[in-house]
C-alpha positions as CSV (number, residue, x, y, z in Angstrom):
1,X,16.5,50.7,-58.1
2,X,15.4,50.8,-54.2
3,X,16.4,49.8,-51.2
4,X,13.8,47.2,-50.5
5,X,15.2,45.6,-54.0
6,X,18.8,46.3,-53.4
7,X,18.2,44.0,-50.0
8,X,16.8,41.3,-51.6
9,X,18.9,40.9,-54.8
10,X,21.8,41.0,-52.4
11,X,20.4,38.1,-50.3
12,X,20.3,36.2,-53.3
13,X,24.0,36.7,-54.2
14,X,24.5,35.9,-50.9
15,X,22.3,32.7,-50.7
16,X,24.0,31.2,-54.0
17,X,27.1,31.3,-52.4
18,X,25.9,29.3,-49.2
19,X,24.1,26.8,-51.3
20,X,26.9,25.8,-53.9
21,X,27.9,23.2,-52.3
22,X,24.6,21.6,-53.1
23,X,23.3,23.7,-56.4
24,X,27.3,23.9,-58.3
25,X,26.3,27.7,-58.6
26,X,28.1,30.0,-56.4
27,X,26.4,33.0,-58.4
28,X,23.4,33.1,-61.1
29,X,24.1,34.7,-64.4
30,X,23.8,38.3,-64.5
31,X,21.0,38.4,-67.1
32,X,19.1,36.7,-64.2
33,X,19.7,38.9,-62.0
34,X,18.1,42.0,-63.7
35,X,14.8,40.3,-64.5
36,X,15.1,39.7,-60.8
37,X,15.7,43.6,-59.9
38,X,13.2,44.6,-63.2
39,X,10.5,42.7,-62.0
40,X,8.6,44.2,-59.4
41,X,7.3,41.9,-56.6
42,X,5.0,43.7,-54.9
43,X,2.7,44.1,-57.7
44,X,2.5,40.1,-57.5
45,X,1.7,39.8,-53.9
46,X,-1.3,40.8,-52.0
47,X,-1.7,44.9,-50.4
48,X,-1.1,43.4,-46.5
49,X,1.9,42.5,-47.6
50,X,3.6,44.7,-49.8
51,X,5.8,45.3,-46.6
52,X,7.2,41.7,-47.0
53,X,7.1,41.8,-50.6
54,X,11.0,41.7,-51.1
55,X,11.7,40.1,-48.3
56,X,13.7,35.8,-49.4
57,X,10.2,34.1,-47.9
58,X,7.4,31.9,-50.0
59,X,3.9,34.7,-49.6
60,X,0.5,33.8,-49.5
61,X,-1.6,34.5,-52.6
62,X,-4.6,32.6,-51.9
63,X,-6.3,29.1,-52.2
64,X,-3.4,27.5,-50.2
65,X,-0.8,28.6,-53.2
66,X,2.5,30.6,-52.5
67,X,4.4,32.8,-54.5
68,X,8.2,31.0,-54.4
69,X,11.0,32.9,-52.7
70,X,12.9,35.3,-55.1
71,X,15.8,33.4,-54.4
72,X,14.2,30.0,-55.7
73,X,12.7,31.8,-58.6
74,X,16.6,32.7,-59.0
75,X,17.4,29.6,-59.0
76,X,15.3,27.9,-61.2
77,X,15.4,30.6,-63.5
78,X,19.1,29.8,-63.7
79,X,19.1,26.2,-63.9
80,X,17.4,25.9,-66.7
81,X,20.3,27.9,-69.1
82,X,17.6,30.0,-71.5
83,X,17.8,32.9,-74.2
84,X,16.5,35.1,-75.7
85,X,14.6,33.0,-78.4
86,X,13.6,30.3,-76.1
87,X,9.9,29.0,-75.8
88,X,9.3,28.2,-71.8
89,X,6.4,26.0,-70.3
90,X,5.5,26.7,-66.7
91,X,3.3,24.8,-64.6
92,X,1.7,26.6,-61.4
93,X,1.4,30.4,-62.4
94,X,0.6,31.4,-58.8
95,X,0.5,35.3,-59.1
96,X,2.4,35.2,-62.5
97,X,5.3,36.3,-60.8
98,X,7.4,33.7,-62.4
99,X,6.1,34.0,-65.3
100,X,7.1,37.2,-65.6
101,X,10.7,36.9,-64.7
102,X,11.0,34.5,-67.3
103,X,9.5,36.8,-69.9
104,X,12.5,39.2,-69.7
105,X,14.8,36.2,-70.4
106,X,13.0,34.5,-73.6
107,X,10.5,34.4,-76.5
108,X,7.0,33.2,-75.4
109,X,6.4,31.9,-72.0
110,X,3.6,29.6,-71.6
111,X,2.2,28.8,-68.4
112,X,-0.8,26.4,-66.8
113,X,-2.1,27.7,-63.1
114,X,-5.2,24.2,-61.8
115,X,-7.0,27.2,-60.1
116,X,-9.3,29.1,-62.2
117,X,-9.4,32.3,-60.0
118,X,-5.5,33.0,-59.8
119,X,-4.9,31.7,-63.7
120,X,-7.3,35.1,-63.8
121,X,-6.0,37.4,-62.0
122,X,-2.9,36.1,-62.9
123,X,-3.7,37.1,-66.7
124,X,-5.2,40.2,-66.3
125,X,-2.7,41.2,-64.2
126,X,0.7,40.3,-66.5
127,X,-1.4,42.0,-69.3
128,X,-1.7,45.4,-67.2
129,X,1.7,45.4,-66.4
130,X,2.5,44.7,-70.4
131,X,4.0,41.5,-70.1
132,X,2.5,40.6,-74.0
133,X,4.9,37.3,-74.5
134,X,3.3,35.5,-71.4
135,X,0.2,33.2,-72.1
136,X,-1.7,32.2,-69.5
137,X,-3.9,29.0,-69.2
138,X,-6.6,27.4,-67.1
139,X,-6.3,23.7,-66.0
140,X,-4.2,20.9,-65.2
141,X,-0.5,21.1,-65.9
142,X,0.1,17.4,-65.5
143,X,-0.3,16.9,-69.6
144,X,2.2,20.0,-70.1
145,X,1.1,22.1,-73.4
146,X,0.7,20.2,-76.2
147,X,-0.5,22.3,-78.7
148,X,2.5,24.4,-77.8
149,X,5.5,21.8,-77.7
150,X,7.8,20.8,-77.8
151,X,9.6,23.7,-75.5
152,X,12.8,24.7,-74.6
153,X,13.0,25.0,-71.1
154,X,10.0,23.0,-68.4
155,X,9.8,25.4,-64.8
156,X,7.5,23.3,-62.6
157,X,6.3,25.3,-59.2
158,X,4.7,22.9,-57.4
159,X,5.9,19.6,-56.3
160,X,5.3,16.0,-57.7
161,X,5.9,12.7,-56.5
162,X,7.6,11.7,-59.6
163,X,9.0,13.2,-63.1
164,X,5.5,13.0,-65.7
165,X,6.6,11.5,-69.0
166,X,4.0,13.6,-70.4
167,X,6.0,17.1,-69.9
168,X,9.7,14.9,-70.3
169,X,7.9,14.3,-74.1
170,X,7.5,17.9,-74.2
171,X,10.8,18.9,-74.2
172,X,12.7,19.2,-76.9
173,X,16.6,17.4,-77.2
174,X,19.3,19.1,-74.9
175,X,16.1,21.4,-73.5
176,X,16.5,21.4,-69.7
177,X,13.1,20.5,-66.9
178,X,13.4,21.9,-63.1
179,X,10.6,20.2,-61.1
180,X,10.5,19.4,-57.2
181,X,10.0,16.2,-56.5
182,X,8.3,14.8,-53.6
183,X,5.6,14.1,-50.8
184,X,3.8,16.7,-50.0
185,X,4.3,19.0,-46.9
186,X,7.4,16.0,-46.8
187,X,11.3,16.0,-47.4
188,X,11.4,17.1,-51.3
189,X,14.4,17.4,-53.8
190,X,14.6,20.0,-56.8
191,X,15.4,18.1,-59.3
192,X,17.3,19.7,-62.6
193,X,16.3,17.4,-65.3
194,X,18.4,17.4,-69.4
195,X,17.2,15.4,-72.0
196,X,19.4,14.8,-74.6
197,X,19.9,14.9,-78.1
198,X,18.7,10.8,-78.6
199,X,15.9,11.3,-76.4
200,X,17.2,10.0,-73.4
201,X,17.3,12.1,-69.6
202,X,19.5,12.8,-66.8
203,X,18.2,13.8,-63.4
204,X,20.2,15.8,-61.0
205,X,19.3,16.5,-57.0
206,X,19.8,20.3,-56.8
207,X,19.1,20.7,-53.3
208,X,16.4,20.1,-50.6
209,X,12.8,22.7,-51.1
210,X,9.8,22.8,-50.1
211,X,6.8,23.4,-52.5
212,X,2.9,22.8,-52.8
213,X,1.7,20.2,-54.3
214,X,1.6,19.4,-58.2
215,X,-2.1,17.5,-58.6
216,X,-1.3,14.8,-60.9
217,X,-3.8,12.3,-62.7
218,X,-2.9,8.2,-61.7
219,X,-3.1,6.6,-64.9
220,X,0.5,8.6,-66.2
221,X,4.2,6.7,-66.7
222,X,6.4,8.1,-64.8
223,X,10.3,8.3,-64.8
224,X,12.0,7.7,-61.2
225,X,14.1,10.6,-60.7
226,X,16.7,8.6,-58.2
227,X,17.4,6.5,-61.4
228,X,20.8,6.3,-63.0
229,X,22.8,9.1,-63.0
230,X,21.4,11.6,-59.8
231,X,23.8,14.0,-58.2
232,X,23.5,14.9,-54.4
């Protein structure tokens, strides 16, 4: 492990302690931290940004999109609490970094990217790096991936104005989804959605975040994330 990688992991651990009063997690699962160590973030950023690859900050990846900061990738991964037998859906492939981290922890990752050029470059990058349990699809992630559902977890890496019912429907009973909710470039909250055995959902607000917007259809039903038993 390089000094830069160690710095990234140490920063994630410090951030976890700093935000524990919001997230309820002073530390992240060691499997998550091992996955963060195993995935070389340098391979998912522009050559011009390689010196910044292990800094705890988002970086541009083109087309107005970003690769999330390492702490946020670790937090969202930790929140969904996956196992080695799980099948996970990611909405917003980007450069493929979050999918690569997930692939070290689960059986299969399905990931959708709305920008065709990013989807293709991520597909090629993940294949070249040997992430064989990741399948990339180009298209809108708003409706999920019905053919591969239900999922043990869903991670959405762009901010939605509401929780899409289409994604909730594709969660297995007992499964979790993490999704940023809020208006574009305004206040957003990272929400943890848990689907009960009976199909009912419980939503918790984790902490304030800032994500690029998720493009959604106008005619889809939604769940108000502030109804019911939310916590701050």
